[in-house]
C-alpha positions in Angstrom: 38.2 -48.2 -29.4 36.2 -49.3 -32.6 36.2 -47.1 -35.8 32.0 -47.9 -35.6 32.3 -46.8 -31.6 34.8 -43.5 -32.5 32.0 -42.9 -35.4 29.4 -43.1 -33.0 30.5 -41.0 -30.5 31.7 -38.5 -33.0 28.1 -38.0 -34.8 26.7 -37.8 -31.1 28.6 -35.4 -30.3 27.9 -32.9 -33.4 24.2 -34.1 -33.0 23.9 -33.8 -29.3 25.4 -30.8 -28.4 23.7 -28.6 -30.9 20.5 -30.0 -29.8 21.1 -29.2 -25.9 22.4 -25.8 -26.4 19.1 -25.2 -28.3 17.7 -26.6 -25.1 20.1 -24.8 -23.1 19.4 -21.6 -25.3 15.7 -22.2 -24.8 15.2 -22.2 -20.8 17.4 -19.3 -20.0 15.1 -17.3 -22.6 11.9 -18.5 -21.0 13.8 -18.1 -18.1 14.5 -14.7 -18.7 11.6 -13.5 -20.2 9.1 -15.0 -17.1 11.6 -12.9 -14.6 11.6 -9.2 -17.0 7.6 -10.2 -17.1 6.7 -10.4 -13.3 9.4 -8.0 -13.0 7.4 -5.2 -14.7 4.3 -6.8 -13.5 5.8 -5.3 -10.0 6.9 -2.4 -11.1 3.4 -1.3 -12.8 1.6 -2.2 -9.6 3.5 0.0 -7.6 3.5 3.0 -9.5 -0.8 2.2 -9.7 -0.9 2.1 -5.7 1.5 5.1 -6.1 -0.4 7.2 -8.0 -3.8 6.0 -6.8 -2.3 7.3 -2.9 -1.2 10.6 -5.3 -4.9 10.7 -6.5 -6.3 10.1 -2.9 -4.0 13.6 -1.5 -5.1 15.3 -4.4 -8.3 14.8 -3.1 -8.0 15.6 0.4 -6.3 18.6 -0.6 -9.3 19.5 -2.6 -12.0 18.3 -0.3 -9.7 20.5 2.6 -9.6 23.9 0.1 -13.8 23.3 -0.1 -13.9 23.2 3.4 -11.5 25.8 4.4 -13.5 28.0 1.0 -16.6 27.6 3.8 -15.5 28.7 6.8 -13.2 31.3 5.6 -16.8 33.2 3.9 -18.3 33.0 7.2 -15.6 34.3 9.5 -15.3 37.1 7.3 -19.2 37.2 7.9 -19.0 37.4 11.5 -15.9 39.5 11.4 -17.5 42.4 9.2 -20.9 41.9 10.9 -19.5 42.9 14.0 -17.4 45.5 12.7 -20.8 47.1 11.1 -19.6 46.4 7.8 -21.5 45.5 5.0 -21.3 41.4 4.5 -22.1 38.7 3.1 -25.0 37.4 4.6 -23.9 35.8 8.0 -26.7 32.8 8.4 -26.6 31.9 4.7 -22.6 31.5 5.3 -23.0 29.8 8.4 -26.1 27.2 7.5 -23.1 25.9 4.1 -20.2 25.1 6.7 -22.9 23.1 8.9 -24.7 21.6 6.5 -21.5 21.1 3.5 -18.9 20.0 5.8 -19.2 16.3 3.8 -15.6 17.3 2.2 -14.0 18.1 5.4 -15.6 14.0 7.0 -13.6 12.7 3.9 -10.7 14.2 3.7 -10.2 13.3 7.7 -11.3 9.7 7.0 -8.9 9.8 3.9 -5.8 11.2 5.6 -6.9 8.2 8.6 -6.2 5.6 5.3 -3.3 6.4 4.2 -1.9 6.9 7.9 -0.6 10.6 7.5 -0.4 11.5 11.4 0.9 14.1 10.2 -0.5 16.0 8.3 -4.3 14.8 10.7 -2.8 16.9 13.7 -2.2 20.0 11.3 -5.9 19.6 9.9 -7.0 19.2 13.2 -5.2 22.6 14.8 -7.4 24.4 12.1 -10.6 22.7 12.5 -10.0 23.3 16.7 -9.8 27.4 15.4 -12.6 27.0 13.3 -14.6 25.8 15.9 -14.5 28.7 18.2 -16.0 31.0 15.1 -18.7 28.2 14.9 -20.0 27.7 18.3 -19.3 31.7 19.4 -20.3 33.2 16.0 -21.5 36.5 16.5 -21.2 36.1 19.7 -17.2 37.0 19.5 -15.3 40.2 20.9 -14.9 42.1 17.1 -10.8 41.6 18.4 -10.7 38.0 18.7 -13.3 38.0 15.8 -10.6 40.1 13.2 -7.5 37.4 14.4 -9.6 34.3 13.4 -10.5 35.4 10.2 -6.8 36.5 9.7 -6.1 33.7 10.8 -8.6 31.1 9.4 -8.6 32.8 5.5 -4.7 32.1 5.7 -5.7 28.3 5.7 -4.0 25.4 7.4 -0.6 26.6 5.1 1.7 23.6 7.5 -1.2 20.8 6.6 -0.8 21.5 2.8 3.0 21.9 3.4 3.0 18.4 5.3 0.4 16.7 2.2 3.3 18.4 -0.4 5.9 15.4 1.2 4.0 12.9 -0.7 4.7 14.0 -4.1 7.8 12.9 -5.4 10.5 15.4 -6.5 11.4 16.5 -9.9 
């Protein structure tokens, strides 16, 4: 090999390797930036989905609480009426339950959308109790009205407990 050829290879190595290193470094940097951005976007999306799910679960709890208040008022009015106690206007309480049950319907819909079967079953058990109060109303026996009122005013505790499992611990 001649001196000129040796000098040419020497110059190629001196100039070429740094250029290749720069290109390779740029490629690695671009690839890692892309991957990190993609991962961050994915994590942000998961966080948004989780937050929307938690918001719906809170909405469900609030809707059931609203219905629970209406039915508890009516059950208490019936129980007090049957026992001859001063009471809330029983007819107004009944109309409120009948006319303002949209929160219960919304809660049921959201439970189905979120596929929360356990919570849905507990809510249906609670609603089944309320049906007796709504259908029989003042025709209930005093003991049964009192028993139903105690259960209804406690609320659907198992339902709320099953919703609590949706929230992250800590």
